[in-house]
C-alpha positions in Angstrom: -8.6 -26.6 59.9 -8.3 -26.9 63.6 -10.8 -29.7 63.8 -9.1 -31.5 61.0 -5.7 -31.2 62.7 -7.2 -32.5 66.0 -8.8 -35.5 64.3 -5.8 -36.1 62.1 -5.7 -36.2 58.3 -8.2 -38.2 56.3 -7.3 -41.4 54.5 -9.0 -44.2 52.6 -9.3 -46.0 56.0 -10.4 -42.8 57.8 -12.7 -40.9 55.5 -15.1 -38.1 56.5 -18.8 -38.3 56.2 -20.5 -35.7 54.0 -22.1 -34.1 57.1 -18.7 -33.9 58.7 -17.3 -32.2 55.6 -20.2 -29.7 55.4 -19.8 -29.0 59.0 -16.1 -28.3 58.6 -16.8 -26.1 55.5 -19.3 -24.1 57.5 -16.9 -23.6 60.2 -14.2 -22.3 57.9 -16.6 -20.0 56.0 -18.2 -18.5 59.1 -14.7 -17.4 60.1 -14.7 -15.1 57.0 -17.2 -12.7 58.7 -19.1 -9.9 57.0 -17.9 -8.7 53.6 -18.9 -6.0 51.0 -19.3 -7.4 47.5 -20.0 -5.6 44.3 -21.6 -7.1 41.2 -24.6 -7.1 38.9 -28.0 -8.5 39.7 -28.6 -11.3 37.3 -31.8 -12.8 38.9 -34.3 -11.5 41.4 -36.9 -13.9 43.0 -39.1 -11.7 45.1 -42.7 -11.6 46.2 -44.1 -9.2 48.8 -45.7 -12.2 50.6 -42.4 -14.0 51.0 -40.3 -13.5 54.1 -37.1 -14.1 52.2 -36.0 -13.1 48.7 -33.4 -14.8 46.6 -31.1 -13.0 44.2 -28.1 -13.8 42.1 -25.0 -11.5 42.0 -22.8 -11.9 39.0 -19.3 -10.7 38.1 -19.9 -9.7 34.4 -16.2 -9.8 33.5 -15.3 -13.2 35.0 -18.7 -14.7 34.5 -18.9 -16.0 38.1 -21.9 -15.6 40.4 -23.1 -16.3 43.9 -26.6 -16.6 45.5 -27.9 -13.9 47.8 -30.5 -14.4 50.5 -32.1 -11.4 52.2 -35.4 -10.4 53.9 -38.0 -9.4 51.3 -38.4 -6.1 53.2 -34.9 -5.2 52.1 -35.9 -5.5 48.5 -39.2 -3.7 49.0 -37.7 -0.8 50.9 -34.8 -0.2 48.5 -34.5 3.6 47.7 -34.0 2.6 44.0 -36.1 -0.3 42.6 -33.9 -3.3 42.1 -33.8 -4.6 38.6 -31.9 -7.3 36.8 -28.8 -5.8 35.3 -28.5 -3.2 38.1 -25.0 -2.8 39.6 -25.1 -3.0 43.4 -22.9 -3.3 46.5 -24.1 -5.7 49.2 -23.1 -6.3 52.7 -23.6 -9.6 54.5 -22.1 -12.8 55.9 -21.1 -15.7 53.7 -23.1 -18.7 54.7 -22.9 -22.4 53.9 -26.1 -24.4 54.1 -25.1 -27.8 55.4 -28.2 -29.7 54.2 -27.7 -29.0 50.5 -24.0 -28.0 50.5 -24.9 -24.6 49.1 -22.9 -21.3 49.5 -24.7 -18.0 49.7 -24.5 -14.6 51.3 -27.0 -13.5 53.9 -27.4 -9.9 53.0 -28.1 -7.2 55.5 -27.7 -4.1 53.2 -28.0 -3.5 49.5 -26.7 -0.2 47.9 -27.2 0.6 44.3 -24.0 1.9 42.7 -24.5 5.6 41.9 -24.2 7.1 38.4 -21.3 9.3 39.4 -19.4 6.3 40.8 -20.1 4.3 37.6 -18.9 7.1 35.4 -15.8 7.5 37.5 -15.0 3.7 37.2 -15.6 3.9 33.4 -13.2 6.8 33.1 -10.6 5.0 35.2 -10.9 2.0 32.9 -10.8 4.2 29.8 -7.5 5.8 31.0 -6.0 2.3 31.7 -6.9 1.0 28.3 -5.6 4.1 26.6 -2.3 3.7 28.4 -2.1 0.1 27.1 -2.5 1.4 23.5 -6.0 0.0 22.8 -7.1 3.4 21.5 -4.0 4.0 19.3 -5.1 5.1 15.8 -2.3 3.0 14.3 -3.9 -0.2 15.4 -7.3 0.6 13.9 -8.2 -1.4 10.8 -9.6 0.4 7.7 -13.1 -0.5 6.6 -13.5 -2.2 3.2 -15.0 0.0 0.4 -17.7 -2.5 -0.4 -18.1 -5.3 2.1 -19.0 -8.7 0.8 -20.9 -9.5 4.0 -21.7 -7.3 7.1 -21.9 -8.9 10.5 -24.4 -7.3 12.8 -24.7 -7.9 16.6 -27.8 -6.3 18.1 -30.9 -7.0 20.1 -33.7 -9.2 18.7 -36.5 -7.2 16.9 -34.7 -4.0 17.9 -35.1 -0.6 16.2 -31.3 -0.6 15.8 -31.5 -3.7 13.6 -34.3 -2.4 11.5 -32.5 0.9 11.0 -29.2 -0.7 10.0 -30.9 -3.2 7.5 -33.2 -0.6 6.0 -30.6 2.1 5.4 -28.0 -0.4 4.2 -30.3 -1.9 1.6 -31.5 1.5 0.5 -27.9 2.5 -0.2 -26.8 -0.8 -1.7 -29.6 -3.3 -2.4 -27.2 -6.3 -2.9 -25.4 -6.0 0.4 -25.6 -9.2 2.6 -25.9 -9.4 6.4 -25.1 -12.1 8.9 -27.1 -11.0 12.0 -26.6 -12.5 15.5 -29.1 -11.5 18.2 -27.8 -11.0 21.7 -28.7 -9.3 24.9 -27.6 -5.7 24.8 -28.1 -4.9 28.5 -28.0 -6.8 31.7 -25.8 -9.6 33.0 -25.9 -11.7 29.9 -25.0 -8.9 27.5 -21.2 -9.1 27.7 -20.8 -12.9 27.3 -23.4 -13.0 24.5 -21.9 -10.1 22.6 -18.4 -11.6 23.0 -19.6 -15.0 21.7 -21.3 -13.3 18.7 -18.2 -11.2 18.0 -15.9 -14.3 18.0 -18.3 -16.2 15.8 -18.4 -13.4 13.2 -14.7 -12.8 13.4 -14.1 -16.5 12.5 -16.4 -16.3 9.5 -14.2 -15.6 6.4 -17.1 -14.1 4.5 -17.7 -11.3 7.0 -15.7 -8.2 6.1 -16.9 -5.8 8.9 -18.8 -6.2 12.1 -21.3 -3.7 13.5 -22.3 -3.7 17.2 -25.5 -1.8 17.4 -27.8 -0.6 20.1 -30.2 2.4 20.1 -28.9 4.3 23.1 -30.1 4.1 26.7 -29.2 5.1 30.2 -25.8 4.8 31.7 -26.8 1.6 33.5 -28.2 0.1 30.3 -24.9 0.8 28.4 -22.6 -0.5 31.1 -21.9 -3.8 29.2 -20.4 -1.8 26.4 -17.8 -0.4 28.8 -16.9 -3.7 30.4 -13.2 -4.6 30.1 -13.7 -8.1 28.8 -15.6 -6.8 25.8 -13.0 -4.2 25.0 -10.2 -6.8 25.0 -12.3 -9.1 22.8 -12.8 -6.3 20.3 -9.1 -5.5 20.3 -8.3 -9.1 19.4 -10.6 -9.1 16.4 -9.0 -9.4 13.0 -12.2 -8.1 11.3 -12.9 -4.3 11.6 -15.4 -3.5 14.3 -17.9 -0.5 14.2 -19.4 0.7 17.4 -23.0 2.0 16.9 -24.3 2.4 20.4 -26.1 5.6 19.6 -25.6 7.5 22.9 -24.0 10.8 22.4 -23.6 12.4 25.9 -21.8 9.5 27.6 -20.1 7.3 24.9 -19.1 3.9 26.2 -15.5 2.7 26.0 -16.4 0.5 23.0 -16.5 3.7 20.9 -12.8 4.2 21.7 -11.6 0.6 21.1 -13.6 -0.1 18.0 -12.0 0.6 14.6 -14.8 3.2 13.8 -17.4 4.9 15.9 -20.8 5.7 14.5 -23.1 8.1 16.2 -26.2 5.9 15.6 -27.0 2.6 14.0 -28.2 4.5 11.0 -24.9 6.3 10.8 -23.1 3.0 11.0 -25.0 1.7 8.0 -24.1 4.9 6.1 -20.4 4.5 7.0 -20.1 0.8 6.2 -22.2 0.5 3.1 -21.6 3.0 0.2 -24.5 4.7 -1.6 -25.0 3.2 -5.0 -26.5 6.4 -6.4 -23.6 8.5 -5.2 -21.1 5.9 -6.6 -23.0 6.0 -10.0 -23.0 9.8 -10.0 -19.2 9.8 -9.1 -18.6 7.2 -11.9 -20.5 9.4 -14.4 -18.6 12.4 -13.3 -15.3 10.6 -13.6 -16.3 9.3 -17.1 -17.2 12.9 -18.1 -13.9 14.2 -16.8 -12.0 11.4 -18.5 -13.8 12.1 -21.8 -13.2 15.8 -21.5 -9.5 15.2 -20.8 -9.2 12.8 -23.7 -11.0 15.1 -26.1 -8.8 18.0 -24.9 -5.7 16.0 -25.5 -6.8 14.9 -28.9 -7.6 18.5 -29.8 -4.2 19.8 -28.6 -2.4 17.0 -30.6 -4.5 17.8 -33.7 -3.7 21.5 -33.5 0.0 20.7 -33.0 0.0 18.3 -35.9 -1.7 21.0 -38.1 0.9 23.5 -37.1 3.6 21.1 -38.0 2.0 20.3 -41.3 1.5 24.0 -42.2 5.3 24.5 -42.2 6.8 24.9 -45.7 9.0 21.9 -45.3 6.0 19.6 -44.8 3.5 21.6 -46.9 5.7 21.2 -50.0 8.4 18.6 -49.2 9.5 18.4 -52.9 10.3 22.1 -52.9 13.1 21.6 -50.4 14.4 18.7 -52.6 14.2 21.0 -55.7 16.1 23.7 -53.9 18.8 21.3 -52.9 18.9 19.9 -56.4 19.5 23.3 -57.9 22.2 24.0 -55.3 23.8 20.6 -56.1 23.6 21.5 -59.9 25.2 24.9 -59.3 27.9 23.3 -57.2 28.5 20.6 -59.8 28.7 23.2 -62.6 31.1 25.3 -60.6 33.3 22.3 -59.9 33.3 21.4 -63.6 34.3 25.0 -64.5 37.0 24.9 -61.8 38.3 21.6 -63.1 38.2 22.7 -66.7 40.1 25.9 -65.8 42.7 23.9 -63.9 43.1 21.4 -66.7 43.5 24.1 -69.3 45.9 26.0 -67.1 48.0 22.9 -66.6 47.8 22.0 -70.3 49.2 25.4 -71.2 51.9 25.1 -68.7 52.8 21.6 -69.9 53.0 22.9 -73.5 55.2 25.8 -72.4 57.5 23.4 -70.6 57.5 21.1 -73.5 58.5 24.0 -75.8 61.3 24.9 -73.4 62.4 21.3 -73.2 62.3 21.0 -77.0 64.3 24.2 -77.4 66.9 23.1 -74.8 66.9 19.4 -75.7 69.4 17.6 -78.0 66.9 17.4 -80.8 67.0 21.2 -81.3 70.7 21.3 -81.0 70.9 18.6 -83.6 68.6 20.5 -85.9 71.0 23.4 -85.8 73.8 21.2 -87.3 75.3 19.7 -84.3 75.8 15.9 -83.8 76.2 13.6 -80.8 79.2 11.2 -81.0 79.0 8.0 -79.0 81.6 5.4 -78.6 80.6 1.8 -78.6 82.6 -0.3 -76.1 84.2 -3.5 -77.2 82.0 -5.4 -74.8 79.0 -4.0 -76.6 77.7 -2.4 -73.5 75.7 0.8 -73.4 77.2 3.5 -75.8 78.8 6.5 -74.1 78.9 10.1 -75.3 82.4 11.1 -76.4 83.5 14.2 -74.6 87.3 13.6 -74.7 89.7 12.1 -77.3 90.8 9.6 -74.8 87.4 7.9 -75.0 87.8 7.1 -78.8 91.4 6.0 -79.6 92.1 5.1 -83.1 90.1 2.1 -84.3 87.1 2.8 -81.9 83.6 2.2 -83.3 81.6 5.4 -83.2 77.9 6.2 -83.6 77.2 9.7 -84.8 73.6 11.0 -84.1 72.3 13.7 -86.4 68.8 15.2 -86.8 67.4 12.5 -89.0 69.4 9.4 -87.9 72.8 8.0 -86.9 76.0 7.3 -88.7 78.4 4.4 -87.9 82.0 5.3 -88.2 85.5 4.4 -86.9 88.1 6.6 -85.3 91.0 7.0 -87.6 93.1 9.1 -85.2 92.9 11.8 -82.6 94.2 15.4 -82.5 94.4 17.2 -79.2 93.0 20.7 -79.0 95.3 23.7 -78.9 
């Protein structure tokens, strides 16, 4: 920066040469000084006869790396043999090689990360993800009862693959698998597993995904506790089963996955139903259904027989006969009552008739009496004569007797004494 400011800014008319740029870069980088860097060994080029060894240190989560250069004696004298996939902390100075424009770290010390420190970091990440809700049971997706196709992510020619396929086909011979082989340890494990996971999650035929590995040391299982893999699993729309098969120290994947299986074999049992058990269950259900149906029919039959045994249904015409007799008796009783009332009223009418006849004008006439009526001159209705004033001399009279009437004329009137 200082050299650039002394020389002034670059321009199309005043460009730097490559050597000048590399020199400036080297000056800036050398000012960084010694640093401690942690990562995973992705490549080790070492021979005892070489004076220098070349290694690659990778950040497994960000997928970035840097070259390391160190004396071969540093690799040879390491208290723990350095292997690809091992997590280490290195100390050195960042160096820029001007000739090829390459950046590297000249390493003066390499420390393998201890198991206790690894476990502590895993637990810290586990608590962080739990606080974010990635372990919440509410977000876990249920597995399908009978998957159409099972996605399997595992190592090539691994025992885990053989166990899953063997057990799954024994339980349900028609089950289909889409298997993607990937690294299951080392620096390439996380990116390859994530790529396989995304590929299977995008396949509409895959109903469930199994990530399987047959156990291993804490260092071997580190990829399955990497944060990048946990977040990739959490984003999957397809249910994911963790089948790492390491009981003492379960990786974080066991907590984030929708289901944890103790082993790859256990994963096959939990994902694929047993056809023999399902057939047995189906047979038991059919037997229970048949028994329930037969029991219901038997109960209904007995109830029907009990109803049919009642007199009203055993001899339905008997009830009609009883009601017919009752109607007949009622009808006869009504006729007797009516006849009695008619006779009683007939007798009463005859008695009244006799009384009317005895008190009527006919009886009076029969005893020698007569009814005298005067006929008005206007020939209106005759009137019974009750006074002499009604029949002055010359009036026309009608005299009713028992067997007829007599026409007469009034000759004169004589008042009573």
